[in-house]
C-alpha positions in Angstrom: 29.3 30.7 -17.2 27.3 32.1 -20.0 25.0 28.7 -20.8 21.5 30.4 -21.4 22.2 33.7 -20.3 22.5 37.2 -22.2 25.5 38.8 -23.2 25.1 42.3 -24.4 28.4 44.4 -26.1 28.5 48.1 -26.7 30.4 48.8 -29.4 29.5 45.3 -30.5 30.2 46.2 -34.2 34.0 47.0 -33.5 37.3 44.9 -34.0 37.0 43.9 -30.3 33.0 43.6 -30.1 32.6 41.0 -33.2 36.0 38.7 -32.0 34.1 38.7 -28.6 30.6 37.9 -30.5 32.2 35.0 -31.9 34.2 33.9 -29.0 30.7 33.3 -26.9 28.7 31.9 -29.5 31.3 29.5 -30.3 32.4 28.5 -26.7 29.3 28.6 -24.6 25.8 28.3 -25.8 23.9 31.6 -24.5 20.1 32.7 -24.5 21.3 36.1 -26.5 24.0 37.6 -27.8 23.2 41.1 -28.3 24.9 43.6 -30.1 24.6 47.4 -29.5 25.8 50.3 -31.4 24.8 53.1 -33.4 25.7 52.3 -36.9 23.6 50.2 -39.1 25.6 49.9 -42.0 28.0 48.1 -40.0 25.5 46.0 -38.0 23.8 45.4 -41.2 27.1 44.0 -42.4 27.8 41.7 -39.5 24.3 40.3 -39.5 25.3 39.4 -43.4 28.7 38.0 -42.4 28.9 34.1 -42.6 30.5 33.6 -38.9 26.8 35.4 -37.8 24.2 35.4 -40.5 22.8 31.8 -39.6 22.8 32.3 -35.8 19.5 32.4 -34.2 21.1 33.6 -30.9 22.4 37.2 -32.0 20.4 40.2 -31.8 21.3 43.8 -33.3 20.0 46.6 -31.3 20.8 50.2 -32.7 21.6 52.6 -29.9 24.0 55.5 -28.7 25.4 55.3 -24.9 24.6 58.4 -24.5 20.8 57.8 -24.2 20.3 56.6 -21.2 16.7 55.3 -22.0 17.8 53.5 -24.6 20.3 51.6 -22.6 17.9 50.4 -20.5 15.6 48.8 -23.0 18.6 47.3 -24.4 19.4 45.9 -20.9 16.3 44.1 -20.1 17.0 40.7 -19.4 20.5 40.9 -19.9 22.7 39.4 -17.6 26.4 40.3 -18.5 27.4 43.7 -20.2 30.9 44.3 -22.3 31.3 48.2 -22.4 33.7 48.5 -25.5 32.0 51.7 -27.1 34.1 54.7 -26.7 35.0 57.9 -29.0 38.9 56.9 -29.3 40.7 58.9 -31.8 43.0 61.2 -29.8 42.9 64.3 -32.4 39.2 64.2 -32.9 38.5 63.9 -29.5 41.2 66.8 -29.1 38.9 69.3 -31.6 35.8 67.5 -30.1 36.1 67.5 -26.5 32.4 68.0 -25.4 31.4 65.0 -27.7 34.4 63.0 -26.1 33.3 63.8 -22.4 29.3 62.7 -23.5 30.4 59.4 -25.3 33.2 58.4 -22.5 32.3 59.9 -19.5 28.5 60.4 -19.3 27.9 57.3 -21.6 29.9 55.2 -18.7 27.6 56.9 -16.3 24.5 55.6 -18.0 25.9 52.1 -18.4 26.3 52.2 -14.6 22.8 53.3 -14.4 21.0 51.1 -16.9 23.2 47.9 -15.4 21.7 48.8 -11.6 18.1 49.2 -12.6 17.7 46.4 -14.5 19.8 44.2 -12.7 22.8 43.0 -14.7 25.0 40.5 -12.8 28.4 41.9 -14.1 29.6 44.4 -16.1 33.6 45.0 -17.6 34.5 48.2 -19.4 37.1 48.2 -21.5 39.8 51.1 -20.9 43.4 51.9 -22.0 47.0 52.9 -21.6 46.3 56.3 -22.2 44.4 56.0 -19.1 47.2 55.6 -17.0 49.0 59.4 -16.1 47.0 60.9 -19.1 48.3 63.2 -21.4 45.6 63.7 -23.4 41.4 64.3 -23.5 40.7 61.1 -24.8 43.1 59.3 -21.8 41.6 61.9 -19.4 38.0 60.6 -20.3 39.3 57.1 -19.9 40.4 57.9 -16.8 37.5 59.3 -15.4 35.4 56.6 -16.8 37.6 54.1 -15.1 36.6 55.3 -12.5 33.3 56.1 -12.2 32.7 51.5 -13.1 34.9 51.2 -9.9 32.9 53.8 -7.7 29.7 52.0 -9.4 30.1 48.7 -6.9 29.7 51.5 -4.1 26.7 53.2 -5.9 24.9 50.0 -6.7 23.7 49.7 -3.2 22.5 47.0 -2.0 22.0 45.6 -6.0 24.1 42.8 -6.9 25.2 44.0 -10.0 29.0 44.4 -10.2 31.5 46.5 -12.0 35.4 45.8 -12.9 37.6 47.3 -15.5 39.9 46.0 -18.2 43.1 47.7 -19.2 45.4 46.6 -22.1 47.6 48.6 -24.8 47.7 48.6 -28.7 45.4 46.3 -30.8 47.4 44.9 -33.5 45.5 46.3 -37.0 42.5 48.2 -35.5 41.4 50.9 -37.8 43.1 54.2 -36.7 46.4 52.3 -35.7 49.8 52.5 -37.0 49.9 49.4 -38.8 46.9 50.3 -41.7 48.6 53.9 -41.6 52.6 52.2 -42.5 50.7 49.8 -44.8 49.5 52.9 -46.8 52.8 54.5 -47.3 54.7 51.6 -47.8 53.4 52.0 -51.6 55.6 55.1 -51.5 58.7 53.6 -50.5 58.6 55.5 -47.4 56.9 55.3 -44.1 56.9 58.2 -41.5 57.9 57.6 -37.4 57.3 59.7 -34.7 60.6 58.8 -32.9 62.6 55.5 -33.1 62.8 55.1 -29.4 59.1 55.1 -29.0 57.5 52.2 -27.5 54.2 50.9 -26.9 52.3 47.5 -25.6 50.8 45.1 -28.3 48.3 42.8 -27.6 46.2 40.9 -30.7 42.1 41.7 -30.8 41.8 37.6 -29.9 44.2 38.2 -26.4 42.1 40.8 -25.9 38.9 39.0 -26.3 40.0 36.3 -24.1 41.2 38.4 -21.6 38.2 40.0 -21.0 36.3 36.9 -21.2 38.4 35.3 -18.2 38.1 38.4 -16.2 34.2 38.5 -16.4 34.5 35.2 -14.8 37.1 36.3 -12.2 36.0 39.6 -10.9 34.6 40.1 -7.7 33.7 44.4 -8.6 36.3 46.9 -8.5 39.5 45.0 -9.9 41.4 47.1 -12.9 42.4 43.9 -14.5 45.8 44.5 -16.8 47.4 41.7 -18.7 50.9 40.9 -19.1 52.2 42.1 -22.6 55.0 42.9 -24.5 56.2 46.1 -25.4 57.8 47.0 -28.8 59.6 49.8 -30.7 57.7 51.8 -33.2 60.9 51.3 -35.7 61.0 48.1 -35.6 57.5 48.1 -36.3 57.6 49.8 -39.4 61.0 47.8 -40.4 58.7 44.6 -40.0 55.9 46.4 -42.1 57.9 47.8 -44.8 60.9 46.5 -44.8 62.4 47.6 -47.7 60.9 51.1 -47.2 62.8 54.2 -46.0 61.8 55.8 -42.6 61.5 59.1 -42.1 61.3 60.8 -38.6 58.7 63.4 -37.8 58.8 64.0 -34.4 56.1 63.0 -31.3 52.7 64.3 -32.4 50.6 66.7 -29.7 48.9 64.2 -27.3 51.1 61.6 -27.8 53.8 59.9 -25.0 56.9 58.5 -25.9 55.9 55.5 -23.9 52.9 53.8 -22.1 52.0 53.0 -18.6 49.3 50.9 -17.7 50.1 50.8 -13.9 51.1 53.8 -12.4 53.8 54.0 -9.3 50.5 55.1 -7.1 48.4 52.2 -8.4 51.1 49.8 -7.8 50.6 50.0 -3.9 47.6 48.1 -5.1 48.6 45.8 -7.4 48.8 42.1 -6.8 50.5 40.0 -9.6 48.9 36.8 -10.4 51.3 35.1 -13.0 50.2 36.4 -16.6 48.2 39.4 -15.3 47.8 42.1 -12.7 45.1 43.2 -10.5 44.9 46.6 -9.2 42.6 46.7 -6.2 40.1 49.4 -5.7 41.3 52.5 -3.0 37.9 52.4 -1.1 36.1 49.0 -1.7 33.3 49.9 1.0 31.0 46.8 -0.5 33.5 44.4 0.4 32.9 43.1 4.0 36.0 44.8 5.7 37.9 46.0 2.7 39.2 42.3 2.5 40.1 41.6 -0.9 40.7 38.1 -2.6 44.0 37.3 -4.1 44.9 34.9 -2.0 46.6 33.2 -4.9 48.8 36.0 -5.7 51.6 37.9 -4.8 51.8 42.0 -4.0 54.1 44.1 -6.3 57.3 45.4 -5.1 57.3 48.5 -3.4 58.0 51.0 -6.3 56.7 49.1 -9.1 55.6 50.7 -12.2 54.4 48.7 -15.6 56.0 51.0 -18.6 56.3 49.7 -21.9 60.0 51.8 -21.8 61.1 49.2 -19.0 58.7 46.1 -19.8 61.1 42.4 -19.6 59.3 41.3 -22.9 60.0 42.5 -26.4 58.7 41.9 -29.2 61.7 40.9 -32.6 60.9 42.4 -35.8 60.1 38.6 -36.9 57.4 38.3 -34.0 55.8 41.5 -35.2 55.7 40.4 -38.5 54.0 36.8 -37.8 51.5 39.2 -35.7 50.5 41.5 -38.7 50.8 39.2 -41.5 47.5 37.7 -41.1 46.0 41.3 -40.5 47.4 43.0 -43.7 44.4 45.2 -43.9 42.6 47.1 -41.5 39.5 45.9 -39.8 36.6 47.9 -38.5 36.6 49.7 -35.1 39.3 49.9 -32.4 40.4 49.1 -28.8 
């Protein structure tokens, strides 16, 4: 699919972007793999990394998704776009709401416009479990972004550009996640947990990159792809990272949920089970003949279905968490 084609990753110097770029280069022979980001230092570091330093297929483009004209220049000749750039720290988004909207919402609109104008074939936008029934501004902006990308298929009109969304949970070891926080705290012999019964969906960066790659292959336009992930209990995670430490309960912080949801009951009416992942169909698929969607190999979920970390049927044990965490003991750049 990518042989001889050009792929661009916004936020390409982050945890996901670096892994996805490496995956594309290892499994395919693209004409170009373009990293689009606003941090020149991270691009410089990535350019010097052993995995990318001598690869002539790599390109590095300084730019911000807020700048539509820069995006149009970057998208020239691009076949596939993976949109991973976002402001994603919950407290920072709450304190700087206009900045979060400019990047996560208006930036999404700029991606859509530039992709259509430049004839990009497929765009996959990364979402988050916090976009489903959001309780903080980050989640609200990502929900808005998801809806923009789904509606972008209508907005494309007669153009061949198609847009889809991938939604998944917390990424193991990404910067700003709880694992680097626990690793720092364990040096003092004590870790803080918001609530012992809090749960989250859990995914590795490798799994996330593979799922996005698969979704690019599968997409017809307008779908929200959701992988089936294990849940973990935050108290179990603390015991996995810092087994010898005391645990202090500090209470749920503003903007946090006790449990995350990736598919709401309302969306469940349009959700298909395809084995190891779900697909949420668009509400108004007017760009598809007669609104006839394509999931013949799947089954519609049962009435009242809701995909929540609290009621998940697969849970990670302390031993499984330790196995996932062990190779990632230090924080990595970027995030979900």
